[in-house]
Structure formats: C-alpha cells, structure tokens
LUMFITOR-705035 format. One line per field, with one value per residue (C-alpha): x, y, z; residue number from 1. Coordinates in pm, 1 decimal, decimal comma. Example, Ala and Ser with C-alpha at 12.3 -4.5 7.8 and 13.67 -1.06 7.14 Angstrom:
u <- [1230,0:1367,0]
v <- [-450,0:-106,0]
w <- [780,0:714,0]
resi <- [1:2]
***
This chain:
u <- [-4596,9:-4610,3:-4770,9:-4554,5:-4707,2:-4731,3:-4836,5:-5147,0:-5137,1:-5262,3:-4980,5:-4720,0:-4844,2:-4842,9:-4478,8:-4376,5:-4543,2:-4363,3:-4024,5:-4089,2:-4183,6:-3869,2:-3649,0:-3804,5:-3753,7:-3387,1:-3336,8:-3484,2:-3258,8:-2948,0:-3039,6:-3096,5:-2769,7:-2578,5:-2732,4:-2638,5:-2277,2:-2242,9:-2384,5:-2185,9:-1843,0:-1844,9:-2088,3:-1935,9:-1970,5:-2279,4:-2328,1:-2493,7:-2712,1:-2846,3:-2611,8:-2318,0:-2460,5:-2288,5:-2402,8:-2200,5:-2395,1:-2734,5:-2817,2:-3128,2:-3331,5:-3256,4:-3570,1:-3569,9:-3538,4:-3432,9:-3066,3:-3012,1:-2881,7:-2506,6:-2366,9:-2102,4:-1760,4:-1522,1:-1145,8:-935,2:-560,8:-355,9:-49,5:290,6:644,2:724,7:362,8:277,2:-50,4:48,2:139,5:-174,1:-397,7:-220,4:-268,6:-641,3:-658,8:-784,0:-683,2:-400,9:-619,9:-847,7:-544,5:-463,3:-822,3:-802,1:-462,4:-615,6:-890,0:-628,7:-416,5:-556,5:-476,8:-182,8:-302,6:-210,1:144,3:280,1:117,8:237,6:216,4:-101,3:-301,3:-578,8:-732,2:-1074,1:-1195,1:-1570,2:-1659,6:-1987,9:-2230,9:-2039,2:-1711,3:-1546,4:-1555,9:-1422,0:-1689,9:-1522,9:-1184,7:-1130,7:-803,8:-818,6:-532,1:-633,9:-954,0:-1033,8:-932,9:-1026,5:-1043,3:-1306,0:-1278,6:-1618,9:-1674,1:-1856,1:-1863,4:-1662,6:-1353,6:-1377,5:-1353,8:-1399,1:-1277,7:-1438,7:-1201,1:-1360,0:-1239,2:-1408,6:-1366,1:-1367,5:-1279,8:-953,8:-812,9:-547,3:-255,7:37,3:367,6:653,8:994,3:1346,6:1659,6:1829,4:2073,8:1969,7:1666,4:1546,0:1540,0:1401,5:1116,5:1027,7:1034,0:797,1:544,2:617,0:624,9:932,2:779,5:681,1:1030,8:1183,8:950,2:1052,9:1424,7:1372,4:1163,8:1441,0:1733,3:1843,3:1819,6:1915,5:2185,0:2026,0:2361,3:2573,1:2321,1:2131,5:2242,5:2097,6:1834,1:1707,5:1338,5:1069,9:692,1:474,3:102,4:-42,3:-386,7:-472,1:-754,1:-1004,2:-1282,7:-1533,0:-1295,0:-1000,2:-681,0:-635,2:-259,8:-308,5:-176,3:-93,3:170,6:16,2:305,4:658,0:881,8:1237,2:1446,0:1811,9:2065,8:1969,7:1784,7:1430,3:1310,1:944,9:721,4:345,6:120,5:-92,3:-405,2:-203,7:-38,4:299,0:505,2:623,2:819,3:661,3:758,7:579,9:892,9:855,4:1045,4:969,3:1100,3:876,2:725,1:759,4:420,5:537,5:778,4:973,3:1127,3:968,3:607,1:413,9:47,7:-192,6:-338,1:-563,3:-657,8:-713,4:-1071,3:-1192,9:-1530,4:-1409,1:-1624,8:-1466,3:-1505,7:-1621,4:-1811,5:-1949,9:-1871,8:-1675,1:-1303,6:-1109,2:-804,2:-594,1:-324,7:-239,6:-103,5:149,8:217,8:596,4:861,6:1014,2:1333,9:1225,0:1383,2:1143,9:1213,1:1130,8:882,3:1014,4:1269,5:1182,6:1253,5:1194,0:949,2:862,6:1041,7:817,6:735,3:358,2:177,8:-51,6:122,4:452,1:778,5:700,4:844,8:682,5:836,9:731,2:782,1:781,6:441,2:147,8:269,4:343,9:411,9:409,1:554,8:421,4:493,1:866,3:1126,6:1423,9:1456,9:1760,2:1692,0:1657,0:1413,8:1524,1:1722,0:1681,4:1621,6:1613,1:1359,2:1440,7:1663,1:1633,8:1483,9:1379,6:1310,0:955,0:829,8:539,4:554,7:258,0:-90,9:-42,2:-194,5:119,4:437,0:348,5:413,7:141,5:204,3:15,2:15,6:-135,7:-212,7:-300,2:-334,0:-574,2:-499,5:-551,9:-529,0:-156,9:-219,2:-456,2:-376,3:-266,2:94,4:386,9:536,1:720,4:930,0:688,2:321,8:151,0:77,5:-298,5:-286,2:-47,7:-327,1:-487,8:-149,1:-77,6:-412,4:-330,0:15,7:-135,1:-384,5:-114,3:123,0:-160,6:-207,3:166,3:177,5:-126,7:25,3:356,8:183,4:-2,0:324,5:492,9:196,5:239,3]
v <- [-2057,5:-1786,6:-1880,0:-1812,6:-1550,6:-1638,9:-1392,3:-1479,3:-1605,0:-1266,0:-1082,0:-1323,2:-1267,3:-891,7:-896,3:-1108,1:-857,9:-570,0:-744,2:-807,1:-447,0:-328,9:-562,8:-441,2:-79,9:-140,6:-321,2:-31,6:211,8:2,9:-29,1:342,7:421,4:183,4:337,4:684,4:586,3:412,6:701,4:960,4:795,7:565,6:688,1:869,5:1243,4:1349,8:1666,7:1941,8:2061,6:1940,1:2180,1:1965,0:1646,2:1508,5:1256,0:995,1:1064,2:1014,0:656,3:627,8:311,5:71,6:-69,2:-437,8:-482,1:-769,4:-746,6:-608,4:-866,4:-843,1:-807,5:-1034,7:-1022,4:-759,7:-765,0:-449,1:-451,9:-129,0:-178,7:-138,2:-169,1:-528,3:-646,0:-873,7:-1026,3:-1387,7:-1326,1:-1115,6:-1392,4:-1646,0:-1422,7:-1397,4:-1772,3:-1712,4:-1982,7:-1895,8:-2021,9:-1722,9:-1493,8:-1627,5:-1578,5:-1212,5:-1167,4:-1303,6:-1039,9:-770,9:-847,0:-556,2:-310,4:-461,1:-243,1:-509,8:-559,7:-275,8:-214,6:99,2:211,1:413,9:174,6:-21,8:-359,7:-476,3:-835,1:-902,1:-1263,1:-1448,1:-1494,4:-1800,7:-1609,1:-1885,4:-1760,4:-1432,6:-1247,8:-911,3:-746,4:-371,8:-183,6:178,9:355,2:699,4:889,0:931,6:594,6:239,3:-95,2:-351,0:-721,2:-896,1:-1271,5:-1386,8:-1762,2:-2029,6:-1967,5:-1609,8:-1250,4:-930,6:-581,2:-239,1:55,7:347,8:706,0:980,4:1312,2:1524,5:1891,1:2057,1:2358,2:2579,0:2681,7:2912,4:2832,8:3080,0:3039,4:3177,0:2969,4:2926,5:2640,4:2380,5:2400,6:2068,4:2189,9:2531,2:2369,0:2143,5:2442,3:2629,8:2345,6:2121,3:1746,2:1530,4:1378,0:1715,5:1851,7:1548,3:1585,8:1949,5:1876,1:1590,7:1814,3:2075,5:1833,0:1906,8:2286,0:2372,4:2246,9:2306,1:2289,3:2503,1:2748,4:2853,8:3064,1:3217,3:3478,8:3316,1:3232,8:3011,6:3001,9:2692,0:2666,1:2332,7:2176,6:1970,7:1716,5:1710,1:1466,8:1586,8:1865,6:1630,4:1621,8:1295,6:1333,0:1372,2:1686,0:1827,1:2090,9:2335,0:2575,3:2655,7:2962,6:2952,5:3271,8:3170,0:3450,3:3646,5:3361,4:3232,7:2876,7:2794,2:2487,4:2475,4:2169,4:2156,3:1948,5:1677,3:1591,5:1731,9:2023,2:2306,5:2624,0:2965,5:2944,4:2612,6:2395,4:2058,0:1985,2:1615,5:1378,6:1283,6:934,5:644,0:513,5:149,7:-15,2:-204,4:-175,3:-345,4:-447,8:-687,1:-776,8:-655,7:-975,3:-806,0:-437,9:-204,6:-255,2:-130,6:-301,2:-637,4:-930,7:-1244,1:-1524,4:-1772,8:-1574,2:-1307,2:-1042,2:-724,2:-807,3:-496,6:-530,6:-235,8:-257,2:-363,4:-709,9:-750,0:-1101,3:-1143,5:-1414,9:-1471,0:-1267,2:-963,0:-640,8:-423,7:-47,5:224,0:451,5:766,0:885,6:799,6:616,1:243,8:223,1:-150,4:-468,9:-760,9:-1124,4:-1161,0:-1498,9:-1369,5:-1064,8:-1254,6:-1062,8:-696,2:-343,5:-12,2:323,2:668,2:939,0:1317,4:1476,5:1246,1:945,6:587,4:279,8:-96,3:-394,5:-742,7:-1115,7:-1056,9:-1333,0:-1121,5:-787,5:-562,7:-281,3:-236,4:-45,7:317,6:318,4:609,7:504,8:685,7:673,2:381,3:203,9:-176,6:-256,5:-621,7:-914,9:-1020,4:-1356,6:-1573,3:-1560,6:-1547,6:-1626,2:-1607,5:-1785,0:-1745,6:-1537,9:-1169,4:-828,1:-657,2:-280,8:-26,3:351,6:542,4:915,2:1079,1:736,0:587,2:333,1:469,9:329,7:363,7:346,6:642,8:848,0:1208,9:1191,1:1428,4:1293,9:1620,0:1864,9:2160,6:2260,8:2207,7:2536,5:2477,7:2457,2:2741,9:2993,8:2761,4:2708,0:3082,1:3139,0:2872,8:3021,4:3368,8:3228,4:3055,6:3354,6:3583,3:3363,7:3382,5:3762,1:3812,7:3593,4:3778,0:4116,3:3986,5:3870,3:4204,4:4384,7:4186,4]
w <- [11808,0:11537,5:11210,1:10888,7:10647,7:10282,2:10003,6:9821,0:9460,8:9333,3:9509,5:9367,7:9007,2:9057,8:9170,3:8869,9:8633,2:8799,7:8761,4:8388,5:8328,7:8508,6:8300,8:7973,3:8073,6:8154,9:7823,9:7626,5:7810,6:7730,5:7360,0:7321,8:7499,7:7270,5:6960,2:7078,5:7149,8:6812,3:6613,9:6804,5:6799,9:6495,3:6230,7:5923,1:5915,4:5718,9:5516,3:5715,7:5427,2:5096,4:4918,6:5029,6:4882,0:4575,8:4316,6:4501,3:4824,6:4661,3:4573,5:4360,8:4392,9:4109,7:3949,3:3887,4:3510,9:3290,3:3181,1:2831,1:2585,1:2530,9:2174,9:2026,7:2196,0:2055,3:2120,8:2074,5:2006,4:2000,1:1781,9:1947,6:1811,5:1721,8:1688,2:1397,6:1284,4:1341,4:1706,0:1761,6:1626,5:1849,9:2155,3:2082,0:2006,5:1652,1:1405,9:1163,7:878,4:943,3:920,7:573,6:463,9:570,4:402,4:81,7:104,2:175,3:-132,5:-341,9:-60,5:131,7:420,7:677,1:555,3:765,1:1104,0:1276,7:1640,5:1668,3:1448,9:1618,7:1533,7:1651,1:1630,0:1638,1:1718,8:1673,2:1964,9:2086,4:2096,5:1893,5:1532,9:1389,9:1192,9:1133,6:1175,2:1142,2:1098,4:1217,6:1040,7:1162,6:1245,4:876,1:736,7:828,3:651,1:755,6:668,0:672,6:667,7:352,0:412,3:590,2:375,3:251,4:372,5:172,4:257,1:274,6:245,8:432,7:396,0:596,3:406,4:718,2:677,5:576,1:753,8:594,2:811,8:739,0:908,6:907,7:1065,2:1078,4:1046,7:1382,6:1352,5:1094,1:867,4:1011,7:1372,7:1274,4:1078,2:1371,9:1607,7:1374,4:1388,2:1089,9:1148,4:1100,2:786,0:639,0:699,2:531,5:233,3:189,2:197,4:-49,3:-277,2:-307,0:-298,8:-657,5:-614,3:-259,2:-23,5:316,3:495,7:264,4:116,2:430,2:725,3:1041,2:965,8:646,9:663,3:512,6:467,5:430,5:353,4:457,9:486,5:794,8:801,5:1088,2:1172,5:1433,6:1523,3:1587,5:1380,9:1191,7:1136,3:760,0:590,9:246,7:183,6:-64,6:-111,3:7,4:-13,8:118,1:128,8:151,9:136,8:-175,7:-347,9:-320,5:-378,5:-436,5:-470,4:-531,1:-540,4:-854,9:-915,5:-1096,2:-763,0:-866,5:-730,5:-956,6:-894,5:-954,8:-1324,0:-1373,6:-1384,5:-1217,5:-897,8:-932,2:-1192,5:-1480,4:-1490,1:-1725,5:-1833,8:-1819,6:-1570,3:-1840,0:-2184,5:-2480,9:-2544,6:-2320,3:-2335,1:-2065,2:-1920,4:-1663,5:-1659,5:-1366,0:-1247,8:-906,7:-964,9:-1091,4:-985,4:-846,8:-1104,4:-836,9:-571,4:-804,6:-542,0:-601,3:-586,7:-701,4:-923,4:-807,9:-1072,7:-1425,6:-1503,6:-1783,7:-1911,6:-1939,3:-1895,8:-1552,6:-1518,1:-1722,9:-1592,6:-1390,6:-1389,1:-1136,8:-1313,0:-1140,5:-886,5:-528,6:-204,4:-154,5:137,8:132,6:34,2:129,7:64,0:92,3:79,6:-197,7:-351,0:-356,7:-349,5:-400,5:-385,8:-296,7:-393,6:-262,7:-524,0:-500,9:-457,3:-390,6:-590,5:-491,0:-707,7:-638,3:-824,5:-732,9:-795,4:-845,6:-868,3:-757,9:-579,1:-639,7:-390,8:-16,2:200,4:238,9:-84,4:-329,8:-690,5:-1025,0:-1304,3:-1535,0:-1279,1:-1274,9:-934,7:-977,5:-1205,8:-1286,5:-1161,6:-1056,0:-674,4:-438,1:-562,9:-937,6:-1236,3:-1446,5:-1496,9:-1498,7:-1342,8:-1139,6:-1142,5:-928,1:-920,5:-627,3:-621,4:-289,5:-127,7:-385,3:-657,8:-1009,6:-1360,6:-1435,6:-1811,0:-1828,8:-1514,5:-1551,7:-1437,2:-1500,2:-1823,4:-1894,6:-1693,8:-1686,5:-1676,1:-2016,1:-2197,8:-2185,7:-1801,5:-1727,2:-1657,9:-1400,4:-1238,7:-1218,0:-1046,3:-789,0:-722,4:-671,6:-415,8:-211,4:-218,5:-106,4:201,6:274,2:233,7:455,9:727,1:706,9:748,3:1053,9:1207,8:1138,9:1293,8:1611,2]
resi <- [1:2:3:4:5:6:7:8:9:10:11:12:13:14:15:16:17:18:19:20:21:22:23:24:25:26:27:28:29:30:31:32:33:34:35:36:37:38:39:40:41:42:43:44:45:46:47:48:49:50:51:52:53:54:55:56:57:58:59:60:61:62:63:64:65:66:67:68:69:70:71:72:73:74:75:76:77:78:79:80:81:82:83:84:85:86:87:88:89:90:91:92:93:94:95:96:97:98:99:100:101:102:103:104:105:106:107:108:109:110:111:112:113:114:115:116:117:118:119:120:121:122:123:124:125:126:127:128:129:130:131:132:133:134:135:136:137:138:139:140:141:142:143:144:145:146:147:148:149:150:151:152:153:154:155:156:157:158:159:160:161:162:163:164:165:166:167:168:169:170:171:172:173:174:175:176:177:178:179:180:181:182:183:184:185:186:187:188:189:190:191:192:193:194:195:196:197:198:199:200:201:202:203:204:205:206:207:208:209:210:211:212:213:214:215:216:217:218:219:220:221:222:223:224:225:226:227:228:229:230:231:232:233:234:235:236:237:238:239:240:241:242:243:244:245:246:247:248:249:250:251:252:253:254:255:256:257:258:259:260:261:262:263:264:265:266:267:268:269:270:271:272:273:274:275:276:277:278:279:280:281:282:283:284:285:286:287:288:289:290:291:292:293:294:295:296:297:298:299:300:301:302:303:304:305:306:307:308:309:310:311:312:313:314:315:316:317:318:319:320:321:322:323:324:325:326:327:328:329:330:331:332:333:334:335:336:337:338:339:340:341:342:343:344:345:346:347:348:349:350:351:352:353:354:355:356:357:358:359:360:361:362:363:364:365:366:367:368:369:370:371:372:373:374:375:376:377:378:379:380:381:382:383:384:385:386:387:388:389:390:391:392:393:394:395:396:397:398:399:400:401:402:403:404:405:406:407:408:409:410:411:412:413:414:415:416:417:418:419:420:421:422:423:424:425:426:427:428:429:430:431:432]
***
C-alpha cells in the first residue's frame, strides 16, 4: 500500500505567498490598463503648449481669507414708460410714508414729479435691509439729486451738478425735403430742431419760405463727463439761408437769443406774474434754514400774499410743459420759454391751461390759491435760467426787445466769434 504524499507546512506557506504576489501583480496591471483607456478615450483635449493656455485654463489656488463685510443693500430701478414713484416703492416694499417724506424734501426742486425713461433711481437701505437711508435720482451723467435721511420723519436733498467739459460743434446741412428731416439728418436732435423752429416762428415759415438747396448752420456746445456725452447741449448760434434771405439767432450771456442786429427773438418778460400790488411774504433764499430743524431748506421762489382767486399771468410767451397736483406744491404750472428760461406757479386753486398749450405774455393761466402744503393763501412764483432757480425779482431777464446800448459791443464781439466758427467750418467743407 502506497503512502499519500503531503507537502510540508513550509511549502504550503510558500505557495500561498506566490499566489498573493501573482494576484497583486494582476490587479496593478488591470488598474493601469483602465487608467490608460480612460485618459485616452474620455479625457478632455489638453493644450499642447503653454502658449495655448488661457486665463480660463489656469486656476490659481485661492487662499483662505475671511469674507469681506458687505455694505448696506442697494436697489437700482431704471425708469421705463409708465413708471411712477408709488408703484416703485410698493414693488420694493418701502412704506408709502417714506415716499411722502421724500416728496416733502423734493418740494423746492420738484425733480421727482416727472420721471423720464433713461432716469435711474437707487435706494440704499440700512444694514438690516428694512429702512431706507438714501435715495438718489440720476437724471443724466452730469446731474443727480440725492435724498438723505435726517431723522425718523425727515429727508433733505442735495442737488449735484457735475460741470464736465463743453465741446463746440458746427453742424451744417442742406434742405432736402422738410427742414425738420434735414436737421435730423445733419445731426441735430429732435428737441434742438423743435427749439429752432419755435425760435424763428414769428419770422420764418419753414414750410412756405424754404425750398430744396437752401442751407443752415448751427453752432452748439455739447457737455461731456469723463469723455461721455451727457445729453445736455446749448445752441450758441444759428444761420438759415432761405431763398435770398438770411435768418440769424445768437445766444447772449443773459440767456436770450438775438438776431445779428441785436433784436430779441424771444418775448420780453413781465417782472411779476399778476397785476396790482401784493406783499412778498417769503423771499427767494437758497440758504434758508428750516424753522424747526435748523437745517438748510432752500426757498426756490418768491411768495406773494394774495386772496384766493387772484388772476395769475404768464410772465412771457412759452409752452406749458407741466400741469400737476403735488401733495406739497399743490396745483401748479410750469412754462418753458424761449432761450434758457422756465417759470413755475404753485399752490393754485384753478388751472386754465393744458400741457402742450402755447401761451402769451400776460395771459391769465390760473387763479391763485392755498393748495398743497401752505400756511395761507399765496402764490409761489419761480424763475429758472439754464436749469437753476434764480431770484425772479432781481434776475437779469429780457424786459425789452433789444440788446441794451451799454452791452451792444459785448454782443457784437460774441456774434463775430460764432460767425467765424461757421465760416471756418464752411471753408473746410468746401475744401473737401
């Protein structure tokens, strides 16, 4: 009988070690093969040189730093057609009481009464995001109004004008069709074209008196802030050659337009918007202090104490641009006059004109009253020149129909400067 052979314990342990080594080797081979297949078939294509790397390909390590503290929440609202303050405040969940506090602060300016597409509002809240601390109205790049909270019930405004720089531009065009379309094609804006036709309305019929081939020249100043146009412009001079006649207008330093002989193209002004004598109850004072808070609270017009129902007169020819009922200014009218002039009439009891209507100097436009925030029956009258409120009682306004004799030399010098620009531009165009 054959005896059965059995490996020794040492041989058995050696075989087990060999099997483990073989298994590990096979596993390493499989892992390497899988990595190769994955990288070859599925990995994204990499740049072949450092020159092909972009900023997006290079990810710098981000150091661990504490987060910077965030400032108070700020909401921005770009004005579109149909927007109004009440609806905007509701959308931002800001109490309507706050709106009335801001409107009270805005009464001397009435900047918020007409919001136009292109304007922007920003609302700065406190750290909790619950309470409005500041609201800013950006009218254009050069003009903004900021309303700051003073206390729980009061805001005050800061009217900020950035001077920027002014660039002179000469525009020349030939009539091809209507003057309106020809002016737009030459580069004038719709508003500038309308101002020109309104300026010459008593002297030139743009439909009947102009024909193809007639031409015009305009010198205008454009405002820039940081190299960007603000949309603000001044027309310095105009020459229109229609058939065998020429028509001219030049802006003088009193804000009025005159022809080359010094005769006014704009109507003269009345000093007072009424007939008779009425006491001034509160004078124009841009630095007036509020009787309660002691802070600066400008009075942008002149108050005349008068009985309710007194006739209010337009102080010059112009177009009615606002007819409003304001919670603090009451019923009021705004009129845009020729040149750089604008007038306002506040706290009225009755309004006799409509927005867009043309009015004449001395025309009855309303009846005085006591509407809005008023301490008694009176008329608040404002005069603005070049967008700024001035003292209507002392301001230099065109009271006559021509340049005063003592200023005629200054006016002639200004006319010569503007015409020289026009002539130089015309020679350049001919040379082309």
